[in-house]
C-alpha positions in Angstrom: -1.3 -17.3 -15.7 -0.3 -20.2 -13.6 -2.0 -23.5 -14.2 -4.2 -24.7 -11.4 -2.8 -28.0 -10.1 -6.1 -28.6 -8.4 -9.6 -27.6 -9.4 -12.7 -28.6 -7.5 -13.3 -31.3 -10.2 -9.8 -32.6 -9.7 -10.3 -32.7 -5.9 -13.4 -34.8 -6.5 -11.6 -37.1 -8.9 -8.8 -37.6 -6.3 -11.4 -38.5 -3.7 -13.2 -41.0 -5.8 -10.0 -42.5 -7.3 -8.9 -43.1 -3.7 -12.2 -44.7 -2.5 -12.4 -48.4 -3.4 -15.7 -49.7 -4.8 -18.1 -50.8 -2.1 -19.1 -54.5 -2.2 -20.5 -57.0 0.3 -17.3 -59.1 0.0 -15.1 -56.2 0.9 -17.1 -54.9 3.8 -16.0 -55.6 7.3 -18.2 -57.9 9.4 -20.0 -56.1 12.3 -17.7 -57.7 15.0 -14.6 -56.5 13.2 -15.7 -52.9 12.5 -12.9 -50.3 12.8 -14.2 -48.6 15.9 -12.3 -45.3 16.5 -13.2 -43.7 19.8 -13.6 -39.9 20.0 -14.7 -37.5 22.8 -15.0 -34.1 21.3 -18.3 -34.7 19.4 -20.3 -35.6 22.6 -18.0 -34.7 25.6 -18.2 -38.4 26.2 -16.3 -41.4 24.7 -18.1 -42.6 21.7 -17.5 -44.6 18.6 -16.9 -42.4 15.5 -19.9 -44.3 14.1 -22.1 -42.6 16.7 -21.1 -39.1 15.5 -23.1 -37.2 12.8 -20.3 -34.8 11.9 -16.8 -34.8 10.5 -14.1 -35.4 13.1 -10.4 -35.5 12.4 -8.1 -37.3 14.9 -4.3 -36.8 15.0 -2.5 -39.2 17.2 0.8 -38.8 19.0 2.3 -41.5 16.7 1.3 -39.5 13.6 2.7 -36.3 14.9 6.0 -38.0 15.8 6.2 -39.8 12.4 5.8 -36.4 10.6 8.3 -34.7 12.9 5.7 -32.2 14.0 7.1 -29.7 16.5 4.5 -26.9 16.3 0.7 -26.6 15.9 1.3 -25.5 12.3 3.1 -28.8 11.7 0.3 -30.8 13.3 -2.3 -29.5 10.8 0.0 -29.5 7.7 -1.9 -32.5 6.2 -5.4 -31.6 7.3 -7.1 -29.7 4.4 -9.6 -27.1 5.6 -7.8 -26.6 9.0 -5.2 -23.8 8.9 -3.0 -22.1 11.4 -3.4 -18.4 11.1 -0.9 -15.6 11.4 2.4 -17.2 10.5 3.7 -13.8 9.5 3.1 -12.2 12.9 5.4 -11.8 15.8 4.4 -15.0 17.6 4.0 -17.0 14.3 0.6 -18.5 15.1 -2.5 -16.6 16.1 -5.1 -19.3 16.0 -6.9 -22.0 14.1 -9.2 -21.6 11.1 -11.8 -24.4 10.3 -13.8 -24.2 7.1 -13.0 -20.5 6.8 -13.9 -19.5 10.4 -11.1 -18.7 12.8 -9.9 -16.5 15.6 -12.0 -16.7 18.8 -14.8 -18.3 16.9 -13.0 -21.7 17.2 -12.9 -23.2 20.7 -9.4 -24.5 21.6 -9.3 -26.8 24.6 -6.4 -28.4 26.3 -7.6 -31.3 28.6 -11.0 -29.6 28.6 -9.7 -26.2 29.6 -10.3 -23.3 27.1 -7.3 -21.4 25.9 -7.2 -17.7 26.3 -8.5 -15.3 23.6 -6.4 -13.7 20.9 -6.4 -10.0 20.4 -4.9 -7.8 17.7 -4.7 -4.0 17.4 -1.8 -4.0 15.0 1.8 -5.1 14.6 2.8 -3.7 17.9 -0.1 -5.2 19.8 -0.6 -8.9 19.0 -1.9 -11.4 21.6 -2.1 -14.8 20.0 -3.3 -18.3 21.1 0.1 -19.9 20.4 0.0 -21.9 23.7 -0.1 -25.5 22.4 3.2 -27.4 22.6 3.3 -30.3 20.1 5.9 -32.1 22.2 3.3 -32.8 25.0 0.3 -33.8 22.9 -1.2 -37.3 23.1 -3.9 -36.6 20.5 -5.9 -33.8 18.8 -9.5 -34.1 17.9 -11.0 -31.5 15.5 -14.8 -31.1 15.2 -15.5 -29.4 11.9 -18.3 -26.9 11.9 -20.6 -25.1 14.4 -20.6 -26.8 17.8 -22.4 -24.4 20.1 -24.9 -27.1 21.1 -22.2 -28.5 23.3 -19.5 -25.8 23.6 -21.3 -22.5 23.6 -20.4 -19.1 22.3 -16.7 -19.8 21.4 -17.4 -22.8 19.1 -19.4 -21.2 16.3 -16.6 -22.3 13.9 -15.6 -25.6 15.4 -13.6 -27.2 18.2 -9.9 -28.2 18.5 -9.6 -30.5 21.6 -6.0 -31.3 22.6 -5.3 -34.1 25.1 -2.0 -34.4 27.0 -0.6 -37.8 27.9 -1.8 -39.7 30.9 0.6 -41.9 33.0 -0.9 -45.0 31.3 0.1 -43.6 27.9 3.7 -43.6 28.8 4.1 -46.5 31.3 2.7 -50.0 31.5 0.5 -51.0 34.4 2.6 -51.5 37.5 5.8 -50.1 35.8 7.8 -47.0 35.5 8.2 -45.8 31.9 9.6 -42.9 30.0 10.3 -41.3 26.7 12.9 -38.9 25.3 12.5 -37.2 21.9 15.0 -34.9 20.3 14.4 -33.2 16.9 16.4 -30.8 14.7 14.8 -28.9 11.9 16.6 -27.2 9.0 13.5 -25.0 8.3 14.3 -22.7 11.2 17.5 -24.1 12.5 15.7 -25.2 15.6 16.2 -27.9 18.2 13.4 -29.4 20.1 13.6 -31.8 23.1 11.1 -33.4 25.3 11.3 -35.9 28.2 8.5 -37.7 30.1 8.6 -40.1 32.9 5.6 -41.8 34.4 4.5 -44.4 37.0 1.3 -46.3 36.4 0.5 -48.2 39.6 -2.5 -50.3 40.3 -4.4 -47.4 41.9 -2.6 -44.2 40.9 -0.4 -42.7 38.3 2.2 -39.9 38.1 3.6 -38.2 35.1 6.2 -35.4 34.7 6.9 -34.0 31.3 9.3 -31.3 30.1 9.4 -29.8 26.6 12.0 -27.3 25.2 12.2 -25.5 21.9 14.9 -23.2 20.6 15.1 -21.8 17.0 15.3 -18.9 14.6 13.3 -17.4 11.8 11.9 -19.5 9.0 13.9 -19.0 5.8 12.0 -18.0 2.6 12.4 -19.7 -0.8 11.4 -16.5 -2.5 14.5 -14.5 -1.4 18.0 -15.1 -0.3 17.9 -11.9 1.7 16.8 -12.0 5.3 15.6 -8.8 6.8 14.0 -10.5 9.7 16.0 -12.2 12.4 14.3 -14.1 15.2 15.5 -16.1 18.1 12.8 -17.9 20.1 12.8 -20.3 23.1 10.0 -22.0 24.9 9.8 -24.3 27.9 6.8 -26.3 29.0 6.3 -28.3 32.2 3.5 -30.8 32.5 2.6 -32.5 35.8 -0.2 -35.0 36.1 -1.6 -37.1 39.0 -4.3 -39.8 38.4 -5.9 -41.8 41.2 -8.2 -44.6 40.2 -9.9 -46.9 42.8 -11.2 -49.3 40.0 -14.7 -48.8 41.2 -15.7 -46.2 38.7 -14.1 -43.3 40.6 -11.0 -41.4 39.4 -9.3 -38.1 40.3 -7.1 -36.2 37.9 -4.9 -33.2 38.7 -3.0 -31.5 35.9 -0.6 -28.5 36.2 0.9 -26.8 33.1 3.5 -24.0 33.1 4.7 -22.6 29.8 7.0 -19.7 29.2 8.1 -18.4 25.8 10.6 -15.7 24.8 11.2 -14.2 21.4 13.8 -11.7 20.3 13.3 -10.2 16.9 14.6 -7.7 14.4 11.3 -7.0 12.8 12.3 -5.3 9.6 10.5 -7.7 7.3 7.3 -7.5 9.3 7.2 -3.8 10.2 10.1 -1.8 9.0 11.7 -1.6 5.5 9.4 -0.3 2.9 6.7 0.6 5.5 8.3 3.1 7.7 11.2 4.5 5.6 12.5 6.5 8.4 12.9 3.4 10.6 16.6 2.5 11.1 16.1 -0.2 13.8 13.1 -2.1 14.9 13.5 -4.7 17.6 11.0 -6.8 19.5 11.2 -8.5 22.9 8.2 -10.7 23.4 7.3 -12.9 26.4 4.4 -15.4 26.9 3.4 -17.2 30.0 0.6 -19.7 30.6 -0.3 -21.3 33.9 -3.1 -23.9 34.2 -4.4 -25.9 37.1 -7.0 -28.5 36.1 -8.8 -30.7 38.6 -11.3 -33.4 37.5 -13.3 -36.0 39.3 -14.7 -38.9 37.3 -17.4 -41.2 38.8 -20.2 -43.5 38.1 -20.8 -47.1 36.9 -23.5 -49.1 35.1 -24.7 -50.4 38.5 -25.1 -46.9 40.0 -27.6 -44.1 39.5 -25.3 -42.6 36.9 -23.3 -44.5 34.3 -20.5 -41.9 34.1 -20.0 -38.4 35.3 -17.3 -35.8 35.4 -16.8 -32.7 37.7 -14.1 -30.3 36.6 -12.7 -27.1 38.1 -9.9 -25.1 36.5 -7.9 -21.9 36.7 -5.9 -20.4 33.9 -3.7 -17.3 33.6 -2.3 -16.2 30.2 0.1 -13.3 30.2 1.6 -11.7 27.1 4.0 -8.8 27.1 5.4 -7.2 23.9 8.2 -4.7 24.1 9.2 -2.9 20.9 12.1 -0.5 20.2 11.5 1.6 17.1 14.4 3.9 16.2 13.8 6.4 13.5 17.2 8.1 13.1 16.3 9.0 9.4 13.3 11.0 10.4 13.1 14.8 10.2 13.2 14.8 14.0 15.2 11.6 14.9 13.5 9.7 17.7 13.6 6.5 19.6 10.2 5.1 20.5 9.7 2.5 23.2 6.4 0.6 23.2 4.9 -1.9 25.6 1.8 -4.0 25.0 0.4 -6.1 27.8 -2.5 -8.6 27.6 -3.7 -10.7 30.5 -6.6 -13.0 30.7 -7.6 -15.0 33.8 -10.2 -17.7 33.5 -12.0 -19.7 36.2 -14.5 -22.4 35.5 -16.4 -25.4 36.7 -18.4 -27.9 34.8 -20.5 -31.0 35.6 -21.4 -33.7 33.0 -23.6 -36.7 33.7 -24.4 -39.6 31.4 -26.9 -42.5 31.7 -27.9 -45.5 29.6 -31.4 -46.8 29.6 -33.6 -48.8 27.2 -37.1 -50.1 26.4 -39.2 -51.4 23.5 -36.1 -52.0 21.3 -34.9 -48.4 21.8 -31.7 -47.5 23.8 -30.7 -44.1 25.1 -27.4 -42.6 26.0 -28.6 -39.4 27.7 -26.4 -36.6 29.0 -26.8 -33.5 31.1 -24.2 -30.8 31.7 -23.9 -27.4 33.4 -21.0 -24.9 33.1 -19.8 -21.7 34.7 -16.9 -19.6 33.4 -15.5 -16.3 34.5 -13.0 -14.4 32.4 -11.2 -11.2 33.4 -9.3 -9.5 30.6 -7.0 -6.6 31.0 -5.0 -4.9 28.2 -3.0 -1.7 28.0 -0.4 0.0 25.8 2.4 2.1 27.0 4.8 4.3 25.0 7.6 6.8 25.4 9.3 8.8 22.6 12.8 10.1 23.1 14.3 12.9 20.9 17.7 11.6 19.9 19.2 15.1 19.6 17.9 16.7 22.8 17.1 13.6 25.0 13.6 15.1 25.6 11.0 12.4 26.4 7.3 12.4 26.0 4.4 10.0 26.4 2.4 11.5 23.6 2.8 9.5 20.3 0.8 10.2 17.2 -1.6 12.2 19.3 -2.2 9.3 21.8 -1.4 9.8 25.4 0.1 6.7 27.0 -0.5 4.5 28.9 -4.0 3.7 27.6 -6.4 0.9 27.1 -8.0 -0.2 23.8 -11.0 -1.4 25.8 -11.8 -1.2 29.5 -10.9 -4.1 31.9 -13.7 -6.6 31.2 -15.3 -9.4 33.1 -17.3 -11.9 31.1 -19.4 -14.5 32.8 -20.8 -17.5 30.9 -23.3 -19.9 32.4 -24.8 -22.7 30.4 -26.7 -26.0 30.6 -27.1 -28.7 27.9 -29.0 -31.9 27.4 -28.2 -34.5 24.7 -29.7 -37.9 23.9 -28.3 -40.5 21.5 -31.2 -42.8 20.6 -30.5 -46.1 18.9 -33.6 -47.5 17.1 -33.2 -51.1 16.0 -29.9 -52.0 14.4 -29.9 -49.3 11.7 -31.0 -46.0 13.0 -29.4 -43.5 15.5 -30.9 -40.2 16.4 -28.8 -37.5 18.2 -30.8 -34.6 19.7 -29.2 -31.9 21.8 -30.0 -28.5 23.2 -27.9 -25.9 25.0 -29.0 -22.7 26.8 -26.3 -20.0 27.3 -26.2 -16.8 29.1 -23.4 -14.3 28.5 -22.7 -11.3 30.6 -20.2 -8.5 29.8 -19.3 -6.2 32.7 -16.7 -3.5 31.8 -14.7 -2.2 34.8 -13.8 1.4 34.0 -10.7 2.5 35.8 -8.8 5.8 36.0 -6.5 4.9 33.0 -9.5 4.3 30.7 -11.3 7.4 31.9 -8.4 9.7 31.4 -8.2 8.8 27.7 -11.9 8.3 26.9 -13.9 10.4 29.4 -16.8 10.8 27.1 -17.2 7.2 26.0 -20.1 5.3 27.3 -19.2 1.6 27.8 -21.6 -1.2 26.9 -22.8 -3.8 29.3 -24.3 -6.9 27.7 -26.6 -9.6 29.0 -27.2 -12.0 26.1 -28.9 -15.4 26.0 -29.4 -18.0 23.3 -30.6 -21.5 22.8 -28.5 -23.8 20.5 -30.2 -27.0 19.2 -28.8 -29.8 17.1 -30.4 -32.8 15.5 -28.5 -35.6 13.8 -29.6 -38.9 12.1 -27.3 -41.8 11.3 -28.5 -44.7 9.1 -26.4 -47.8 8.8 -27.0 -48.8 5.2 -25.0 -51.9 5.6 -22.8 -53.2 8.5 -19.9 -51.2 7.1 -21.6 -48.1 5.6 -23.1 -45.2 7.5 -25.1 -42.3 6.1 -25.6 -39.2 8.3 -27.2 -35.8 8.3 -27.1 -33.2 11.0 -28.4 -29.7 11.7 -26.7 -27.5 14.3 -27.3 -24.0 15.5 -24.5 -21.8 16.8 -24.2 -18.4 18.4 -21.4 -16.1 19.6 -22.1 -13.1 21.9 -20.3 -9.8 21.0 -16.9 -10.0 22.6 -15.5 -7.3 24.9 -13.1 -5.9 22.3 -15.8 -5.3 19.7 -18.5 -4.0 22.1 -16.2 -1.5 23.7 -13.3 -0.9 21.3 -11.7 2.5 22.0 -9.0 3.9 19.8 -8.2 7.5 18.9 -5.4 8.7 16.6 -5.7 12.5 16.4 -2.7 12.8 14.1 -4.5 10.7 11.5 -8.0 11.9 12.3 -9.2 8.4 13.2 -11.4 7.3 16.0 -12.9 3.9 16.9 -16.1 4.0 19.0 -18.1 1.3 20.9 -21.2 -0.1 19.4 -24.0 -0.5 22.0 -26.3 -2.1 19.4 -24.0 -4.9 18.4 -26.0 -8.2 18.0 -24.9 -11.7 18.7 -23.7 -13.8 15.8 -25.7 -16.9 14.9 -25.2 -19.8 12.5 -27.3 -22.6 11.0 -25.3 -25.4 9.6 -26.2 -28.6 7.7 -23.9 -31.6 7.2 -24.5 -34.6 5.1 -22.0 -37.4 5.0 -21.1 -41.0 4.1 -18.6 -43.2 6.0 -17.5 -46.6 4.7 -15.5 -49.2 6.6 -13.9 -52.0 4.7 -11.7 -55.0 5.7 -8.5 -53.0 5.1 -9.8 -49.6 4.2 -12.0 -46.7 5.3 -13.4 -43.7 3.4 -15.6 -40.7 4.2 -17.1 -37.8 2.3 -19.3 -35.0 3.5 -20.9 -31.9 2.3 -21.7 -28.8 4.4 -23.5 -25.5 4.2 -23.5 -23.0 7.0 -25.3 -19.7 7.0 -24.1 -17.0 9.5 -26.3 -14.1 10.5 -25.1 -10.8 12.1 -21.5 -11.8 11.6 -19.3 -9.2 13.4 -16.8 -7.3 11.3 -14.3 -5.4 13.4 -13.6 -1.7 12.9 -15.7 -0.9 9.9 -15.4 2.6 8.4 -18.8 4.2 9.2 -18.0 7.7 7.8 -16.9 11.2 8.7 -18.1 12.8 11.9 -18.3 16.6 11.3 -18.8 17.3 15.0 -15.5 15.8 16.0 -13.7 16.0 12.7 -12.7 12.3 12.9 -13.3 9.4 10.5 -15.2 6.9 12.7 -14.7 3.2 12.9 -17.0 0.8 14.6 -17.6 -3.0 14.8 -20.7 -3.8 12.8 -22.9 -6.8 12.0 -22.9 -8.3 8.5 -26.4 -9.4 7.9 -25.9 -12.6 6.0 -22.9 -14.8 5.0 -22.7 -18.3 3.7 -19.9 -20.9 3.6 -20.4 -24.2 1.8 -18.3 -27.0 0.5 -17.2 -30.6 1.0 -14.6 -32.7 2.8 -13.3 -36.2 2.2 -10.8 -38.7 3.4 -9.6 -42.2 2.8 -7.2 -44.9 4.0 -6.5 -48.0 2.0 -4.5 -51.2 2.8 -4.4 -53.3 -0.4 -5.3 -57.0 -0.3 -2.2 -59.1 -0.9 -0.1 -56.0 -0.5 -0.4 -55.4 3.2 2.9 -53.6 3.2 1.5 -50.8 1.2 -1.1 -48.1 2.1 -2.6 -45.0 0.5 -4.3 -42.3 2.5 -5.5 -38.8 1.8 -8.0 -36.1 2.3 -9.6 -33.3 0.3 -11.4 -30.0 1.0 -13.2 -27.4 -1.1 -15.3 -24.5 0.2 -16.6 -21.1 -0.9 -17.8 -18.2 1.2 -20.0 -15.3 0.2 -21.1 -12.1 1.8 -24.7 -12.3 0.7 -25.2 -8.5 1.2 -22.4 -7.3 -0.9 -22.0 -10.3 -3.2 -18.2 -10.4 -2.4 -16.2 -13.4 -1.4 -15.2 -14.1 2.2 -11.4 -13.7 2.4 -11.2 -16.1 5.4 -12.2 -19.0 3.2 -9.1 -20.4 1.6 -8.4 -22.4 -1.6 -9.2 -26.0 -2.4 -6.7 -28.5 -1.0 -6.0 -32.2 -1.2 -3.4 -34.4 0.5 -2.3 -37.9 -0.8 0.1 -40.1 1.1 1.8 -43.4 0.0 3.3 -45.6 2.7 5.5 -48.7 2.7 6.0 -50.9 5.7 8.7 -53.6 6.1 7.5 -57.1 6.8 8.5 -56.8 10.5 7.1 -53.2 10.5 10.4 -51.9 11.9 10.8 -49.6 8.9 8.4 -47.2 7.2 8.7 -44.9 4.2 6.0 -42.3 3.6 5.6 -39.9 0.7 3.1 -37.1 1.3 1.8 -34.7 -1.4 0.0 -31.5 -0.7 -2.0 -30.0 -3.6 -3.4 -26.5 -3.3 -5.5 -24.7 -5.9 -4.7 -21.2 -7.2 -6.9 -18.7 -5.5 -8.4 -15.7 -7.2 -11.8 -15.5 -5.6 -11.2 -12.4 -3.5 -13.1 -9.3 -2.3 -11.1 -6.7 -4.1 -13.6 -3.9 -3.7 -11.0 -1.8 -1.9 -8.1 -2.6 -4.4 -6.1 -5.4 -5.9 -4.9 -8.2 -3.6 -2.1 -10.8 -3.9 -3.3 -14.1 -5.4 -1.0 -17.0 -4.5 -0.5 -19.5 -7.4 -1.5 -23.1 -7.1 1.2 -25.5 -6.0 2.1 -29.1 -5.3 4.5 -29.8 -2.5 6.0 -33.3 -1.6 7.5 -34.5 1.6 9.3 -37.7 2.4 9.6 -39.4 5.8 11.7 -42.4 6.9 11.1 -44.2 10.2 13.5 -46.9 11.5 13.2 -48.8 14.7 16.6 -49.4 16.4 16.4 -52.3 18.7 13.4 -52.4 21.0 13.7 -49.0 22.6 14.7 -46.5 19.9 13.2 -44.9 16.8 15.1 -42.7 14.3 13.2 -40.5 11.8 14.3 -38.4 8.9 12.1 -35.9 7.0 12.8 -34.2 3.7 10.4 -31.3 3.1 9.5 -29.6 -0.2 11.4 -32.1 -2.3 11.1 -30.1 -5.5 12.2 -26.9 -3.8 9.0 -25.2 -4.8 8.4 -21.5 -4.0 4.9 -21.1 -2.6 2.8 -19.2 -0.1 0.1 -20.4 2.3 -3.1 -18.4 2.0 -3.5 -17.8 5.7 -0.1 -16.0 5.7 -0.7 -13.5 2.9 -4.5 -12.9 3.1 -5.3 -9.2 2.6 -1.9 -8.2 1.3 -1.5 -6.2 -2.0 0.6 -7.6 -4.9 3.3 -4.9 -4.3 3.6 -5.4 -0.5 7.3 -5.5 0.3 6.7 -8.2 3.0 5.6 -10.8 0.5 9.0 -12.3 -0.4 9.7 -12.9 3.3 6.3 -14.7 3.8 7.0 -17.5 1.3 7.5 -21.0 2.7 10.9 -22.5 3.1 12.5 -24.3 0.2 13.9 -27.8 0.4 14.7 -28.6 4.0 15.4 -31.6 6.3 14.5 -32.7 9.8 15.8 -35.5 12.0 14.7 -37.0 15.3 15.6 -39.7 17.7 13.0 -41.2 20.1 14.0 -43.3 23.1 11.3 -45.2 24.9 11.5 -47.5 27.9 
């Protein structure tokens, strides 16, 4: 058996070895406190010290220094936050926070929610891979349930992405720009981005363009490559900002993104799975259009200190075309499949904030209202051609194409929230919030759906819930904060679970809607300690979240003698629990200002309290430790990053043995060199020891003998280089 490089005890040891002893001489004076500003925790700019939760912030500088070109790269050194679905056709399905992922995590780009992901199999895979790392200014991650501010989609947490403003690229009254080019050995990819901006005294303009082109990621576990992939993506960002310097500002943002992937999918779908398959090719296209208009107003002298009115429109369009040639079958056929997924979102929100005080107590009170309308349409088409006779049919495996896996669905979400941050004296802060949500699901049954499922009764939903939160922060000393927070979350049954429709007569399988599906709910507790020193910071927190009525998709509910089918249906899991801890630190040594140590750690366990089995979505313990050296003039930086992952054998194997990835330690080295005043060159060496390893999110649920496993291993030793020009 492989030795575990990282046990929970070892994680804790790493944490406390990295946290310097707290003493009054080392604490930072109140007027010098490191005061990081975050937005995601309150929908309003606040000091991190006014947040009773764990928030991770990734800056543009950090992403560039680590040569991040994808959302997976961005979260490489954030334990407890994983990108899911790296073995799928689009490489990234979504984000997992503390063992909760998919559409249970809200992903926002400049406040606009990304479209949902949807998966009915390898031929039907709509992901949330719409975040281009090249046009990110910063990312804020709120760990844990956040329905008190963000509603049904945030029961697992929030990932808030902000794109650059003109002021981030150009100095006041000037035109500025940036060009960045990156090459990665990992997937033989080239990435380029260019931005130009004008930041005038009263308005700003920004135009950005990002381009990516690459191939499949090589595996360290095999020299063979059954899978070939060529991908390309282009993103255009346009932004206009008008600011009259009297507390009023207008922002208009337009995003257009198009992606195209050509694949020979043998490693994912073909060899070893469909032995009659002689060719399997994919032609996948993604498109995202976003129009985001925001009006910011208010001042301390007016009736409202700050306010924001936002309206947005978004259209996500995914098309997957698959050619499946089975020349070795008893009846040689060529099968053409088309999967289409479209989601259009319209929304408006208004947030207002006001400060007031009295009797030694100050308030930062907020009020917000939201309206969102989503229209989701999906269908599958298919044609089979007999290679011997040329005869064509639209009946495949007993399914008659085209068909829908759920009816066209309109979901309407309306909500209102209140929040008050109450400062009592110099030491106590109380954060109280409450959000009321109403969720309506209205299926639109058209002729296509009726032709395939004439006897199905669709489910309409009208769900409401109230999500409170209460947090308390106590400043033990000017540089030490202790906090505790309770938060309630909820998630209404989504359209795909409430009205799933799938029938495979050849296999005797039928999925049926569940009109009795209940909303998910969560109750989470976080306790944490943050410490700010003269040259160092540290944090540690523990969490426990209980989820009730967790929705499990397509559960086998038994044989139906009337129809002769085995029935599948989305069902509620009565009770699940996830608990663990997170920690992080950053140290600059006294007398050794050119050296720094940073790191973070995470451990969690999840349990299905009904069956006693582990939750497979909760991954292994992880820790990251980084060592940095800066030249005296700070023109050169050398960074060594180590990622330590525990072996993982706590699995639900009630249905059979599952693959258990071994523990591993992976080391990466980065060199940054300034060239003159306008250029920065960077070199990255990844997996220095050429370790063969697997990420848990890539292999979850696979059996030990699955032929795809060797191709899902991470790349061996690779290199990246980039050149950044700024003016």
